[in-house]
Every structure is written in structure tokens, then in C-alpha cells.
PAZA-985735 format. One line per 3 residues: number of its first residue (from 1); for each residue x, y, z of N, C-alpha, C, O. Coordinates in steps of 0.02 Angstrom, whole numbers, plus 32768, in hexadecimal, padded with zeros to 4 digits. Example, Ala and Ser with C-alpha at 12.3 -4.5 7.8 and 13.67 -1.06 7.14 Angstrom:
BEGIN
1) 8294/7EE4/8186/8267/7F1F/8186/8294/7F5B/8186/82C8/7F5A/81A7 ~ 8282/7F90/8162/82AC/7FCB/8165/8285/8002/818A/829E/8039/8192
// end
This chain:
BEGIN
1) 8D87/A43F/2A8D/8D6D/A421/2A4E/8D29/A440/2A3A/8D15/A456/2A04 ~ 8D11/A43B/2A6D/8CC6/A441/2A6B/8CB1/A496/2A6B/8C78/A4A8/2A5A ~ 8CDD/A4C2/2A7D/8CE3/A4FD/2A5A/8CEA/A50A/2A20/8CCC/A536/2A00
4) 8D25/A4D4/2A03/8D44/A4EE/29B1/8D07/A4BE/298A/8D0C/A4BE/294C ~ 8CD0/A496/29A7/8C9F/A471/2977/8C68/A4AE/2986/8C50/A4C5/2952 ~ 8C53/A4C8/29B8/8C14/A4F1/29B5/8C1E/A543/29B5/8BF4/A56C/29A2
7) 8C53/A54E/29CA/8C67/A59C/29A9/8C8F/A5A9/2968/8C7B/A5CF/293B ~ 8CC4/A58A/2968/8CF3/A59F/291E/8CDD/A582/28F1/8CE3/A599/28B8 ~ 8CB6/A53B/2900/8C9D/A512/28C4/8C50/A52B/28BA/8C35/A506/2891
10) 8C2D/A552/28CD/8BF2/A55E/28E4/8BC4/A560/2892/8B95/A53B/2885 ~ 8BE0/A595/2866/8BB4/A57F/2831/8BCB/A554/27E9/8BB9/A559/27AE ~ 8BFD/A522/2810/8C0C/A501/27E8/8BE1/A4C1/27E6/8BC7/A4B3/281C
13) 8BD2/A48E/27A9/8BBE/A457/27C0/8BD1/A42E/27E7/8C08/A432/2802 ~ 8B9E/A3F5/27F5/8BB7/A3B9/2827/8BFD/A3A6/2810/8C31/A3AC/2832 ~ 8BF8/A390/27D5/8C3E/A373/27C1/8C87/A37A/27E1/8CB1/A34E/27E9
16) 8C88/A3CE/27F6/8CB4/A3E8/2806/8CB8/A3F7/285C/8CE8/A3FE/2881 ~ 8C78/A3FA/2865/8C89/A3F8/28BF/8C89/A3A8/28DC/8C92/A39E/2918 ~ 8C7E/A36B/28A5/8C7E/A324/28AA/8CD8/A317/28DA/8CE6/A2F1/2908
19) 8D02/A34A/28B3/8D43/A32E/28CD/8D4D/A352/290F/8D65/A32C/293A ~ 8D44/A385/2920/8D39/A398/2960/8D2E/A378/2976/8D57/A352/2991 ~ 8CEA/A371/297C/8CB9/A34E/29AA/8CCE/A2FE/29CD/8CC3/A2ED/2A07
22) 8CF1/A2D3/2995/8D1E/A29D/2998/8D5A/A2A3/29D9/8D61/A27E/2A0A ~ 8D78/A2D5/29C8/8DB1/A2EE/29F1/8D82/A2F8/2A46/8D93/A2D6/2A76 ~ 8D4F/A326/2A49/8D3F/A338/2A8D/8D18/A2F9/2A9E/8D01/A301/2AD6
25) 8D0A/A2C9/2A8B/8CEC/A287/2AB2/8D1A/A263/2AB7/8D0E/A236/2ADF ~ 8D5D/A25E/2A9A/8D97/A236/2AA8/8DB9/A24C/2AEB/8DD1/A223/2B12 ~ 8DBA/A299/2AF5/8DD9/A2B5/2B2F/8DA2/A2A2/2B68/8DAF/A282/2B9B
28) 8D6F/A2B8/2B58/8D2E/A296/2B85/8D3E/A262/2BA6/8D46/A266/2BE3 ~ 8D45/A22C/2B86/8D49/A1E6/2B8E/8D85/A1E5/2BC1/8D81/A1C9/2BF7 ~ 8DB7/A204/2BAC/8DF1/A1F8/2BDD/8DF7/A21C/2C0E/8E26/A211/2C34
31) 8DD6/A244/2C17/8DBE/A282/2C51/8DA3/A245/2C8B/8DBC/A232/2CC0 ~ 8D71/A235/2C6B/8D47/A207/2CA5/8D62/A1CF/2CB4/8D6F/A1C3/2CEF ~ 8D70/A1A3/2C80/8D8D/A15D/2C8D/8DD1/A15B/2CA1/8DE5/A132/2CCA
34) 8DFA/A18A/2C85/8E4A/A192/2C8F/8E6A/A15C/2C74/8E49/A12C/2C60 ~ 8EAF/A15E/2C72/8ED2/A141/2C44/8ED4/A0EE/2C4B/8ED7/A0CD/2C17 ~ 8ED3/A0D2/2C83/8EDF/A095/2C96/8F27/A093/2CA1/8F54/A0B5/2CBA
37) 8F10/A030/2C6D/8F58/A016/2C6D/8F8A/A03F/2C35/8FC5/A02F/2C32 ~ 8F71/A06F/2C0E/8FA8/A08E/2BD4/8FB3/A0DB/2BFA/8FBA/A10B/2BD4 ~ 8FB7/A0E6/2C42/8FD2/A11D/2C50/9014/A117/2C67/9029/A0DE/2C6F
40) 9043/A153/2C78/907B/A142/2C8D/9084/A13E/2CD4/90BD/A132/2CE8 ~ 9059/A146/2CFA/905E/A129/2D3B/905B/A0F2/2D58/9072/A0DD/2D8D ~ 9025/A0CC/2D11/902C/A074/2D1D/9064/A063/2CF2/9064/A026/2CE8
43) 9087/A079/2CDD/90D2/A063/2CCF/90F1/A059/2CED/9110/A025/2CF4 ~ 90F6/A0AB/2D1F/9127/A09F/2D4C/9122/A074/2D92/914F/A05F/2DB7 ~ 90D6/A06F/2D97/90C7/A03F/2DD4/90D9/9FF6/2DC3/90F3/9FD3/2DEE
46) 90CE/9FE4/2D90/90DE/9FAA/2D6A/9132/9F90/2D86/9143/9F5F/2DA7 ~ 915E/9FC9/2D66/91A1/9FBE/2D5E/91AB/9FAC/2DB1/91C2/9F78/2DC9 ~ 9196/9FE0/2DD1/91A8/9FE2/2E1D/918D/9FB0/2E3B/91B0/9F96/2E67
49) 9157/9F98/2E31/913D/9F55/2E52/9173/9F07/2E27/917E/9ED0/2E42 ~ 9181/9F16/2DFC/91A6/9ED3/2DD8/91DF/9ED7/2E1B/91EC/9EAE/2E47 ~ 91F9/9F1B/2E0D/924A/9F18/2E39/9243/9F0A/2E9A/926A/9EFB/2EC7
52) 9204/9F18/2E93/9208/9EFA/2EF7/91FC/9EBD/2EEB/9218/9E98/2F13 ~ 91D7/9E9E/2EBA/91C8/9E4F/2EB3/9225/9E36/2EA4/9236/9DFF/2EB9 ~ 9243/9E50/2E90/9275/9E28/2E69/929B/9E29/2EB3/92B4/9DF6/2ECA
55) 929E/9E60/2ED2/92D7/9E6D/2F16/92A9/9E46/2F50/92CD/9E30/2F7D ~ 9285/9E3F/2F55/9258/9E0F/2F83/927D/9DB8/2F70/929C/9D9A/2F9C ~ 9274/9D9E/2F37/9288/9D60/2F21/92D4/9D57/2F3D/92E3/9D2A/2F65
58) 92FC/9D82/2F26/9344/9D77/2F3A/9351/9D7C/2F87/9389/9D74/2F9E
// end
């Protein structure tokens, strides 16, 4: 998205670059921080641990 903002939209005004840069910032934040509790592997881990807990109780 940085390439889109600075190469493809190089001659355009800031308002047209802003959309591509906002996607770039969001993707960069996900790369750095990770998806956390909203990721698929967190969902799978939570379900596996629920199953293991229910097996231990019985």
C-alpha cells in the first residue's frame, strides 16, 4: 500500500493518497502486534482448551 500511495498516486493530491496510507498503517499494526484474541488460532486454542477441561471434569 505504501507503493500504491507513493508511486501510483504520486501526482495526486493528499486526499487520494490518504486512503492507501490508512490501509498501510492498519496492515503494519497487524504485522507488529498480531491479531491476538481475534485470530483464528486463538479461537481454535480456546475450543481445544474447553474440550480438555470438560474431559478432565468427567
